[in-house]
KEBAMI-962501 format. One record per residue (C-alpha): x, y, z; residue number from 1. Coordinates in Angstrom, 3 decimals. Example, Ala and Ser with C-alpha at 12.3 -4.5 7.8 and 13.67 -1.06 7.14 Angstrom:
BEGIN
{{12.300 -4.500 7.800} 1};
{{13.670 -1.060 7.140} 2};
# end
This chain:
BEGIN
{{74.985 63.782 52.544} 1};
{{77.061 61.010 50.877} 2};
{{81.093 60.594 50.107} 3};
{{83.581 59.277 48.002} 4};
{{86.373 58.175 49.759} 5};
{{89.500 56.628 48.003} 6};
{{90.465 53.856 50.348} 7};
{{88.701 51.501 51.834} 8};
{{91.877 50.520 54.577} 9};
{{92.073 50.438 58.223} 10};
{{93.022 54.198 58.076} 11};
{{89.836 54.760 55.325} 12};
{{87.293 53.028 57.768} 13};
{{89.243 53.232 60.972} 14};
{{89.460 57.388 61.037} 15};
{{87.954 59.059 57.923} 16};
{{84.939 56.775 57.599} 17};
{{84.198 57.006 60.927} 18};
{{84.362 61.183 61.359} 19};
{{81.803 61.023 58.091} 20};
{{79.622 58.716 59.347} 21};
{{79.474 61.212 62.384} 22};
{{78.406 64.168 60.229} 23};
{{75.715 61.581 58.755} 24};
{{77.024 60.656 55.076} 25};
{{76.469 57.883 53.146} 26};
{{79.775 56.739 52.392} 27};
{{81.158 54.987 48.917} 28};
{{84.543 53.332 49.850} 29};
{{86.416 52.849 46.405} 30};
{{89.056 50.661 46.687} 31};
{{91.122 47.618 44.688} 32};
{{90.669 45.080 47.179} 33};
{{87.598 43.138 46.697} 34};
{{87.491 41.122 49.847} 35};
{{86.821 44.500 51.280} 36};
{{85.003 46.095 49.350} 37};
{{82.467 43.021 48.516} 38};
{{81.976 42.808 52.272} 39};
{{81.287 46.289 52.219} 40};
{{78.143 45.854 49.548} 41};
{{77.116 42.891 50.679} 42};
{{77.102 44.356 54.892} 43};
{{76.222 47.656 54.533} 44};
{{78.135 48.096 57.425} 45};
{{81.320 47.344 59.998} 46};
{{82.309 47.567 63.168} 47};
{{85.391 49.940 64.972} 48};
{{86.781 50.051 68.240} 49};
{{88.715 52.086 70.206} 50};
{{91.516 50.733 71.696} 51};
{{91.011 51.745 75.646} 52};
{{90.549 50.221 78.720} 53};
{{86.371 49.825 77.877} 54};
{{87.222 49.193 74.255} 55};
{{84.331 50.813 72.957} 56};
{{82.439 49.758 70.014} 57};
{{81.348 51.994 66.968} 58};
{{79.018 50.699 64.067} 59};
{{79.037 52.840 60.743} 60};
{{76.543 51.909 58.329} 61};
{{75.444 53.616 55.574} 62};
{{78.388 52.614 53.392} 63};
{{79.003 50.291 50.225} 64};
{{82.044 49.565 48.350} 65};
{{82.942 50.550 44.656} 66};
{{85.672 48.960 42.517} 67};
{{87.681 50.730 40.774} 68};
{{89.537 48.644 38.483} 69};
{{86.388 47.020 37.926} 70};
{{83.930 49.344 37.866} 71};
{{85.515 52.887 36.973} 72};
{{81.589 54.315 35.516} 73};
{{80.527 53.551 39.203} 74};
{{83.349 55.352 40.651} 75};
{{82.783 58.682 38.108} 76};
{{79.536 58.524 38.965} 77};
{{79.906 58.268 42.814} 78};
{{82.327 61.502 42.591} 79};
{{79.602 63.720 40.433} 80};
{{77.105 62.702 42.603} 81};
{{78.951 63.308 45.990} 82};
{{78.873 65.888 48.332} 83};
{{82.322 65.687 50.032} 84};
{{85.791 63.253 48.755} 85};
{{87.750 61.921 50.153} 86};
{{91.236 59.656 50.079} 87};
{{93.158 57.492 52.622} 88};
{{94.998 55.443 49.957} 89};
{{98.845 57.016 50.313} 90};
{{100.742 59.400 48.391} 91};
{{101.999 57.515 45.706} 92};
{{98.509 56.086 45.101} 93};
{{97.017 59.159 44.384} 94};
{{97.961 59.958 40.779} 95};
{{96.073 56.966 39.840} 96};
{{92.772 58.064 41.558} 97};
{{93.152 60.966 39.947} 98};
{{91.394 60.565 36.340} 99};
{{88.709 59.012 37.602} 100};
{{88.186 62.111 40.564} 101};
{{88.637 64.814 36.447} 102};
{{86.126 62.332 34.918} 103};
{{83.618 62.657 37.454} 104};
{{84.449 66.282 37.879} 105};
{{83.365 66.716 34.145} 106};
{{80.579 65.104 34.749} 107};
{{79.125 67.675 37.455} 108};
{{79.675 70.153 35.793} 109};
{{78.115 67.907 32.401} 110};
{{74.837 68.406 35.250} 111};
{{74.887 72.334 35.672} 112};
{{76.093 70.789 39.230} 113};
{{76.638 74.132 41.033} 114};
{{77.176 73.125 44.548} 115};
{{80.685 73.545 45.798} 116};
{{82.619 70.558 46.576} 117};
{{85.687 69.800 48.737} 118};
{{88.171 67.279 47.439} 119};
{{90.713 66.670 50.700} 120};
{{93.159 64.294 50.559} 121};
{{93.913 62.980 53.917} 122};
{{96.840 61.540 53.807} 123};
{{100.467 61.689 55.870} 124};
{{102.033 64.082 53.923} 125};
{{102.762 67.793 52.914} 126};
{{100.125 69.565 50.511} 127};
{{98.535 66.057 49.762} 128};
{{94.774 68.103 48.060} 129};
{{97.072 70.261 45.605} 130};
{{99.338 67.145 44.812} 131};
{{96.035 65.866 43.852} 132};
{{94.966 68.541 42.096} 133};
{{97.868 68.946 40.070} 134};
{{97.719 65.001 39.120} 135};
{{94.118 66.232 38.152} 136};
{{94.647 68.277 35.913} 137};
{{95.447 66.969 32.947} 138};
{{92.989 65.379 32.738} 139};
{{91.006 68.677 33.060} 140};
{{89.941 70.692 29.828} 141};
{{89.967 75.313 30.039} 142};
{{86.681 75.014 30.942} 143};
{{86.985 71.945 33.348} 144};
{{89.333 74.291 35.164} 145};
{{86.894 77.347 35.150} 146};
{{84.239 75.430 37.095} 147};
{{87.145 73.569 39.443} 148};
{{88.061 77.902 40.281} 149};
{{84.184 78.552 40.988} 150};
{{83.433 75.357 41.853} 151};
{{85.911 72.728 43.312} 152};
{{88.148 73.260 46.144} 153};
{{91.078 71.026 47.146} 154};
{{92.209 71.794 50.727} 155};
{{95.265 70.371 52.062} 156};
{{94.555 69.144 55.535} 157};
{{97.028 67.175 58.448} 158};
{{95.731 63.760 60.073} 159};
{{96.884 61.831 63.325} 160};
{{95.519 59.233 64.238} 161};
{{97.701 55.869 65.497} 162};
{{96.117 52.885 62.847} 163};
{{98.316 49.836 63.794} 164};
{{98.551 46.636 61.099} 165};
{{95.950 44.077 62.103} 166};
{{94.689 40.856 60.825} 167};
{{91.187 39.615 62.300} 168};
{{88.706 36.958 60.898} 169};
{{85.875 39.657 60.639} 170};
{{88.274 41.392 56.928} 171};
{{85.900 45.280 58.258} 172};
{{86.795 44.986 61.127} 173};
{{89.007 48.243 62.351} 174};
{{90.907 48.567 66.091} 175};
{{92.449 52.295 66.353} 176};
{{92.901 54.693 69.644} 177};
{{90.933 56.813 70.874} 178};
{{92.539 59.997 69.864} 179};
{{92.799 61.477 66.066} 180};
{{93.057 64.823 64.579} 181};
{{91.624 66.494 61.654} 182};
{{92.540 70.219 60.371} 183};
{{91.854 71.542 57.007} 184};
{{92.727 74.456 55.149} 185};
{{90.287 76.350 55.358} 186};
{{91.651 79.215 52.853} 187};
{{91.562 76.670 50.015} 188};
{{88.129 74.810 51.118} 189};
{{85.179 75.584 48.431} 190};
{{82.588 74.159 50.380} 191};
{{81.939 76.517 53.164} 192};
{{78.205 75.188 53.454} 193};
{{79.968 72.184 55.024} 194};
{{81.729 72.189 58.198} 195};
{{82.363 68.413 59.679} 196};
{{81.983 68.259 63.306} 197};
{{85.691 66.748 65.365} 198};
{{87.129 68.338 62.434} 199};
{{89.079 71.916 62.472} 200};
{{89.035 75.258 59.806} 201};
{{92.914 76.731 60.347} 202};
{{93.647 79.813 58.452} 203};
{{97.018 78.118 57.935} 204};
{{97.663 74.904 58.276} 205};
{{101.565 74.714 57.850} 206};
{{102.396 74.853 61.424} 207};
{{99.862 72.352 62.732} 208};
{{101.714 69.997 59.806} 209};
{{104.949 70.565 61.746} 210};
{{103.699 70.234 65.070} 211};
{{102.725 66.407 63.588} 212};
{{105.349 65.827 61.891} 213};
{{107.856 67.253 64.008} 214};
{{106.388 65.596 67.270} 215};
{{104.547 62.513 66.465} 216};
{{105.792 61.013 62.841} 217};
{{109.557 62.090 64.738} 218};
{{108.518 61.107 68.263} 219};
{{106.906 57.700 66.407} 220};
{{109.985 56.727 64.706} 221};
{{112.609 58.430 67.768} 222};
{{110.724 55.319 69.848} 223};
{{111.209 53.176 66.975} 224};
{{114.579 53.423 66.366} 225};
{{115.738 53.919 70.365} 226};
{{113.707 50.795 70.155} 227};
{{115.664 48.763 68.387} 228};
{{118.581 49.994 68.879} 229};
{{118.356 48.437 72.279} 230};
{{116.673 45.384 71.172} 231};
{{113.109 45.762 71.457} 232};
{{110.082 44.455 69.014} 233};
{{107.615 46.656 69.596} 234};
{{106.297 50.282 70.171} 235};
{{104.978 49.251 73.944} 236};
{{107.879 47.491 75.272} 237};
{{110.479 49.538 73.672} 238};
{{108.831 52.908 75.840} 239};
{{108.723 50.674 78.941} 240};
{{112.346 51.237 78.927} 241};
{{113.277 54.150 80.626} 242};
{{116.430 54.878 78.301} 243};
{{113.888 54.647 75.838} 244};
{{111.768 56.993 77.257} 245};
{{114.308 59.239 78.404} 246};
{{115.702 59.408 74.695} 247};
{{111.756 59.670 73.255} 248};
{{111.457 63.236 75.796} 249};
{{114.769 64.839 75.234} 250};
{{113.912 64.462 71.378} 251};
{{110.658 66.233 72.099} 252};
{{111.934 68.532 73.692} 253};
{{114.075 69.913 71.099} 254};
{{111.830 69.618 68.499} 255};
{{109.343 71.577 71.089} 256};
{{111.782 74.133 71.465} 257};
{{111.886 74.725 67.646} 258};
{{108.570 74.861 66.878} 259};
{{107.783 77.064 69.157} 260};
{{110.461 79.325 68.516} 261};
{{109.281 79.196 64.594} 262};
{{105.205 79.191 65.215} 263};
{{104.406 81.039 69.110} 264};
{{103.502 77.895 70.480} 265};
{{102.575 78.812 74.043} 266};
{{104.850 76.407 76.066} 267};
{{102.154 74.951 78.393} 268};
{{100.217 73.802 75.805} 269};
{{103.077 72.156 73.477} 270};
{{103.900 70.613 76.912} 271};
{{100.839 69.827 76.887} 272};
{{100.989 68.188 73.058} 273};
{{103.824 66.164 74.064} 274};
{{102.784 64.341 77.318} 275};
{{99.114 63.368 75.366} 276};
{{101.585 62.188 72.393} 277};
{{103.889 60.135 74.480} 278};
{{100.667 58.498 76.705} 279};
{{99.272 57.416 72.935} 280};
{{102.586 55.945 72.805} 281};
{{102.581 54.340 76.265} 282};
{{99.045 52.642 75.102} 283};
{{98.742 49.194 75.821} 284};
{{95.695 48.321 73.916} 285};
{{97.989 49.518 70.830} 286};
{{99.924 46.538 69.660} 287};
{{102.702 48.295 66.941} 288};
{{105.648 46.318 65.372} 289};
{{109.168 48.613 65.611} 290};
{{109.916 47.519 62.045} 291};
{{106.416 48.845 60.926} 292};
{{107.460 52.664 62.604} 293};
{{111.097 52.050 61.713} 294};
{{110.571 51.121 57.770} 295};
{{112.198 52.959 55.340} 296};
{{114.792 54.520 57.280} 297};
{{116.758 55.937 53.928} 298};
{{113.347 58.479 53.399} 299};
{{113.266 59.070 56.773} 300};
{{116.711 60.298 57.076} 301};
{{115.971 62.567 54.187} 302};
{{116.391 66.452 54.103} 303};
{{113.037 68.005 54.120} 304};
{{112.335 64.869 56.883} 305};
{{111.424 63.938 60.261} 306};
{{114.711 63.860 61.588} 307};
{{117.379 65.951 59.489} 308};
{{115.201 69.352 58.857} 309};
{{114.603 69.919 62.575} 310};
{{118.219 69.828 62.774} 311};
{{118.828 71.844 60.498} 312};
{{116.484 74.151 61.499} 313};
{{117.459 74.278 65.197} 314};
{{120.897 75.040 64.460} 315};
{{119.522 77.836 61.954} 316};
{{117.870 78.853 65.337} 317};
{{120.470 78.589 67.605} 318};
{{118.706 75.624 69.423} 319};
{{119.778 72.043 70.581} 320};
{{119.705 69.199 68.160} 321};
{{122.108 66.809 69.967} 322};
{{119.196 64.461 71.022} 323};
{{118.269 64.127 67.519} 324};
{{121.280 63.578 66.221} 325};
{{121.450 60.756 68.446} 326};
{{118.707 58.991 66.707} 327};
{{119.905 59.666 63.275} 328};
{{122.897 57.887 64.589} 329};
{{121.004 54.706 65.513} 330};
{{119.284 55.217 62.272} 331};
{{122.501 54.888 60.320} 332};
{{123.164 51.416 62.187} 333};
{{119.306 50.120 61.788} 334};
{{119.558 46.401 60.257} 335};
{{116.018 45.123 59.237} 336};
{{116.937 42.581 56.468} 337};
{{113.378 42.421 55.650} 338};
{{113.343 46.516 54.820} 339};
{{114.529 46.790 52.048} 340};
{{115.701 50.474 52.144} 341};
{{117.485 49.095 55.624} 342};
{{119.543 46.478 53.692} 343};
{{120.590 48.967 50.879} 344};
{{121.762 51.274 53.418} 345};
{{123.891 48.944 55.488} 346};
{{125.332 48.088 52.348} 347};
{{125.613 51.738 51.807} 348};
{{127.369 51.643 55.549} 349};
{{129.886 48.583 53.902} 350};
{{130.781 50.327 50.630} 351};
{{131.780 53.726 51.912} 352};
{{132.836 55.921 54.794} 353};
{{130.107 56.986 56.729} 354};
{{130.332 60.998 55.958} 355};
{{129.900 59.620 52.303} 356};
{{126.695 57.851 53.079} 357};
{{125.539 60.587 55.294} 358};
{{126.183 63.564 52.889} 359};
{{124.133 60.915 50.456} 360};
{{120.596 59.793 52.420} 361};
{{120.608 63.089 54.040} 362};
{{121.916 65.718 51.726} 363};
{{123.313 67.406 53.742} 364};
{{126.190 69.371 52.251} 365};
{{127.521 71.575 55.909} 366};
{{130.419 69.976 57.560} 367};
{{130.008 70.897 60.817} 368};
{{126.673 68.596 60.491} 369};
{{128.027 66.145 58.900} 370};
{{130.422 65.488 61.723} 371};
{{128.725 66.078 64.577} 372};
{{126.325 62.512 63.193} 373};
{{129.565 61.126 62.048} 374};
{{131.130 61.625 65.169} 375};
{{128.092 60.213 67.041} 376};
{{127.911 57.007 65.225} 377};
{{131.357 55.905 65.836} 378};
{{130.854 56.970 69.928} 379};
{{127.343 54.700 69.714} 380};
# end
């Protein structure tokens, strides 16, 4: 079978590519990075290293590269002839590939292809595949949409694997953590004939997306901002400090209590999940800079993001959120002159009252919550 995968970066090659390879797919990687695409074309394979003591290597072969900027027709043909289509390019880039996917779908319909296919956006966002469908739809006719309704699924997915920024002499080599999780919403899938090994198919994706967002994303960011507050530069250094580790555990306790209350996760299993996350952050074979994990602090303070949303919902459930507020106070003081959002945030802090900054950045209007955050900033 063949897969078309949009995004030949570290996550595309080191996570999605590995799983597709394990399931005996050949892979057409689509990207505009000429160095990577040309290397894939020439070598037809690449190496993945698992960041653990044994440093196991995995060879991913039966691959090639397509440059969607220079050869869009080849990309359209790949979509038209593939058995599965995946992406790992970032939410902001998804609209840019929508027309190519639409034209690939049209070609499938024109050829009378009735084998169902799933198009899965493996992005760090909620509802990624359905978002992509919304962007594809304007390029499709009514007949095309009837075809999509019958044969093309856009099932949402939740993905989790730490793939830090890295530089290697070999542009295709990638180091990834051993852990990975890829979950797909089975109710939105059309290609029931394909069930990938090492991918979970669930009837309700929302609890798992929230579990990942409020545990992995919130926990990673907690480690980064707390580490920065105490002067560390890497996640590994930060999490080795008892103060940072205690803050991380306190935050994951609060988000864990919320997740258990909302979704009825079993507490013993969720506590094991939390411990696995902490162990992942402690992995000495992954070097992750705090500046990478902590970047875009304004976005991370959004109303529905990894800190403010669990704070709001914990308050509604009558649960503790004090440790989460502690981290929000640290984010409001985060100062990285190389990060555009951090610079803008610190300019706001100088020009406005802290109450105004919090209301503007978080969209919180509940006076008690805003006052609690203000008080925490003053005392930190």
